[in-house]
C-alpha positions in Angstrom: 0.0 0.0 0.0 1.4 3.5 -0.9 2.3 5.9 1.8 1.6 9.0 -0.2 0.2 10.0 -3.6 -0.5 12.8 -6.1 -3.9 12.8 -7.7 -4.4 14.5 -11.0 -8.0 14.9 -12.4 -10.4 17.3 -14.2 -8.3 17.7 -17.3 -5.5 15.7 -19.1 -2.0 15.8 -17.6 0.5 16.5 -20.3 3.7 14.6 -20.6 5.7 17.8 -19.9 3.7 18.4 -16.7 4.3 14.8 -15.6 8.0 15.3 -16.2 7.9 18.5 -14.0 6.3 16.6 -11.2 8.7 13.7 -11.4 11.6 16.1 -11.3 10.3 17.7 -8.2 9.9 14.4 -6.3 13.2 13.0 -7.4 14.9 10.7 -6.3 11.6 9.1 -5.2 10.1 6.7 -7.7 6.4 6.9 -8.6 4.1 4.1 -9.4 1.4 5.4 -11.9 -2.1 4.1 -12.0 -5.6 5.1 -13.1 -8.3 5.6 -10.5 -12.0 5.8 -11.2 -13.9 5.8 -7.9 -17.4 6.4 -9.4 -18.9 5.6 -12.9 -19.7 9.2 -13.5 -16.1 10.3 -13.1 -13.4 9.9 -15.7 -10.3 8.1 -14.4 -7.7 10.2 -12.5 -4.0 9.7 -12.9 -2.5 8.8 -9.5 1.2 8.8 -8.7 1.9 6.6 -5.7 5.0 6.8 -3.5 6.5 4.4 -0.9 7.4 7.3 1.4 5.7 10.5 2.6 6.2 13.6 0.5 8.1 16.3 2.4 6.3 19.6 3.0 8.8 21.5 0.8 8.1 19.1 -2.1 4.4 19.4 -1.7 4.6 23.2 -1.7 6.7 23.2 -4.8 4.3 20.8 -6.6 1.3 22.9 -5.7 3.1 26.1 -6.8 4.0 24.6 -10.2 0.5 23.2 -10.8 -1.3 26.4 -9.6 -1.9 27.6 -13.2 -2.5 24.3 -14.8 -6.1 23.7 -16.0 -6.3 20.5 -14.0 -6.8 19.6 -10.4 -3.7 18.3 -8.5 -3.8 17.1 -4.9 -1.0 15.7 -2.8 -2.0 13.3 -0.1 0.3 12.1 2.7 -2.4 10.1 4.5 -5.4 8.3 3.2 -9.1 8.4 4.2 -10.6 5.1 3.1 -13.8 5.2 1.0 -14.6 1.6 1.8 -14.5 2.0 5.6 -17.2 3.9 7.5 -16.4 7.6 7.7 -17.7 11.1 8.2 -18.2 14.0 5.7 -19.1 17.4 7.1 -19.9 20.0 4.4 -20.5 23.7 4.3 -23.8 24.6 2.6 -23.6 27.9 0.8 -21.4 27.8 -2.3 -20.4 24.2 -1.4 -23.4 21.9 -1.1 -25.5 24.5 -3.1 -24.4 27.0 -5.7 -25.6 30.2 -4.0 -25.3 32.2 -0.7 -28.8 32.0 0.7 -28.5 35.2 2.7 -27.6 37.1 -0.4 -30.7 35.8 -2.3 -32.9 36.5 0.7 -31.5 40.1 0.8 -32.3 40.6 -2.9 -35.9 39.8 -2.3 -35.9 42.0 0.8 -34.5 44.9 -1.2 -31.1 45.0 0.5 -29.2 42.8 -1.9 -26.1 44.9 -2.7 -25.5 45.9 0.9 -25.7 42.3 2.2 -23.6 40.8 -0.7 -20.7 43.2 0.0 -20.6 42.1 3.7 -20.9 38.4 2.8 -17.9 38.7 0.4 -15.8 40.3 3.1 -16.8 37.7 5.7 -16.1 34.7 3.5 -12.7 36.2 2.7 -11.9 36.4 6.4 -11.9 40.2 6.6 -14.7 40.4 9.2 -15.6 38.5 12.3 -18.2 36.0 11.1 -20.7 36.2 14.0 -20.7 40.0 14.0 -21.1 40.1 10.2 -23.9 37.6 10.3 -25.9 39.6 12.9 -25.2 42.8 10.8 -26.6 41.2 7.6 -29.6 39.6 9.3 -30.5 42.9 10.9 -31.1 44.4 7.5 -33.8 41.7 6.9 -36.0 43.0 9.7 -39.7 43.1 8.6 -39.1 41.1 5.5 -42.0 38.6 4.9 -41.3 35.0 5.9 -42.5 33.7 2.4 -39.3 35.0 0.7 -37.4 32.1 2.5 -39.6 29.6 0.6 -39.0 31.5 -2.6 -35.3 31.2 -2.2 -35.6 27.5 -1.3 -37.7 26.7 -4.3 -35.0 28.0 -6.6 -31.9 26.7 -4.8 -29.5 25.0 -7.3 -27.7 22.1 -5.8 -23.9 21.9 -6.5 -23.3 19.5 -9.4 -22.3 16.1 -8.0 -23.8 16.6 -4.6 -26.6 14.0 -4.8 -24.3 11.4 -6.4 -21.6 12.1 -3.8 -23.9 11.8 -0.8 -25.6 8.7 -2.1 -22.3 6.9 -2.8 -20.9 7.7 0.6 -24.1 6.5 2.3 -23.8 3.2 0.4 -20.3 2.9 2.0 -21.8 3.4 5.5 -20.6 7.0 5.8 -22.3 9.7 7.9 -22.9 12.9 5.9 -23.7 16.2 7.6 -23.9 19.9 7.0 -22.4 22.5 9.3 -23.4 25.9 8.0 -23.2 29.6 8.9 -26.4 29.8 7.0 -29.9 29.0 8.2 -31.8 26.0 9.4 -34.7 26.8 7.0 -32.4 25.6 4.2 -30.3 23.0 5.9 -33.3 21.1 7.2 -34.7 21.0 3.7 -31.5 19.5 2.4 -31.4 17.0 5.3 -34.8 15.7 4.3 -34.0 15.7 0.6 -30.7 13.9 0.9 -31.4 11.9 4.1 -28.4 13.5 5.9 -27.2 12.4 9.3 -27.4 15.9 10.8 -27.4 19.6 10.0 -26.2 22.5 12.1 -27.0 26.1 11.2 -28.5 29.4 12.5 -32.1 30.0 13.4 -33.8 33.1 12.0 -36.4 34.6 14.4 -39.8 34.9 12.8 -42.8 36.6 14.5 -46.2 37.1 12.9 -45.0 36.0 9.5 -42.1 38.4 9.4 -38.3 38.2 10.0 -37.3 40.2 13.1 -33.7 40.8 12.0 -32.5 38.6 14.9 -30.7 35.2 15.1 -31.9 32.9 17.9 -29.4 30.9 20.1 -25.8 30.1 19.5 -24.2 31.3 16.3 -22.8 28.5 14.1 -19.4 30.1 13.4 -16.0 28.7 12.5 -15.3 27.2 15.9 -18.7 25.5 16.1 -18.2 24.0 12.6 -14.9 22.5 13.7 -16.6 21.1 16.9 -19.2 19.3 14.8 -16.5 17.1 13.2 -15.3 15.9 16.6 -18.8 15.5 18.0 -20.2 13.5 15.1 -17.1 11.2 14.8 -17.4 10.5 18.5 -21.1 9.9 18.4 -20.8 7.3 15.6 -17.6 5.7 16.9 -15.5 6.8 13.9 -11.8 7.2 13.9 -10.5 10.7 13.5 -8.5 9.4 10.5 -11.8 8.8 8.7 -13.1 12.4 8.9 -13.5 14.7 5.9 -14.6 18.3 5.8 -15.2 20.5 2.7 -16.0 24.2 2.3 -15.3 27.4 0.5 -14.9 30.2 3.0 -12.4 31.4 5.6 -14.9 30.4 8.3 -14.5 26.8 7.1 -10.7 26.7 7.8 -10.9 25.4 11.4 -13.2 22.7 10.3 -10.9 21.8 7.4 -7.9 21.7 9.8 -9.5 19.4 12.4 -10.6 16.8 9.8 -8.2 14.2 8.6 -8.8 15.5 5.1 -9.9 19.2 4.7 -10.8 20.3 1.2 -11.2 23.8 0.0 -13.9 23.7 -2.7 -14.2 26.5 -5.3 -12.5 28.7 -2.7 -10.6 31.9 -2.6 -6.8 31.5 -3.1 -6.3 32.4 0.6 -8.5 29.5 1.7 -7.0 27.1 -0.9 -3.5 27.8 0.4 -4.4 27.1 4.0 -6.2 23.8 3.3 -4.7 20.4 3.1 -6.3 19.9 -0.4 -8.2 22.0 -2.9 -10.7 21.3 -5.7 -10.8 24.6 -7.6 -13.5 23.8 -10.2 -15.9 21.2 -11.4 -18.2 18.7 -9.7 -18.5 18.0 -5.9 -18.3 14.3 -6.8 -14.6 14.8 -7.5 -14.1 14.6 -3.7 -14.2 10.8 -4.3 -10.8 11.0 -6.1 -9.3 12.0 -2.7 -10.6 9.0 -0.9 -8.8 5.7 -1.2 -10.6 2.5 -2.3 -9.2 -0.9 -1.4 -10.1 -1.9 -5.0 -7.7 0.8 -6.4 
């Protein structure tokens, strides 16, 4: 069994690019194989190594591949697809293609104001809890029915349904930990038969939003705690935990999981995560999980 590997997917790896990678990992020898963890995915090219890749080599490989039109991920430990595990996902811009609060704000007539704050919060420029309360406050007196309007139009991230279904077939627990709202996470829980969801509760009185959030804010630290709580609850080894998200407030969650993946994320978040999928389907996460049949 390999100790480490490099996974290339999403676009063809050119011979010249392969030569660059091999030069960077020299004198280590790579065993090349194709890996197709799901019928809807094209085979990935995997370079396996008998030793761990040093941090400086990983950094050099990621730097070289940064402008390539393919996805390249270095793995120094493996989460096994065929053993029970845990996936904790962010919701907005990860499990779904939108930021729900921005869409709610558009219907409430404060779209531009809220979107600007959201962008700064996701980039780590603002304290998340403070920025959330600030954005929700602008929604005061908005009619409750706009939440349903947003939900009715929510576009799932491509690959979400297939990913969740495949993991569940392998006895995985799949959850959402979101800085968004329970109105949407609970709908996804029912639709996808998720193990659990964690999100913020919008206060609604007499059919209108009050501009307040009830209870504890689900912030970066709470998201990270969810990984530990659910793995303990289901008796799963910490080595079988995966987290995926796109924002700066996902970084603690990505750090505490055995495999933390930045998905469609800002460069700052990609750089801080163990792995990154910059474009394409959420189903590509399966490329980063090791199958005994590989």
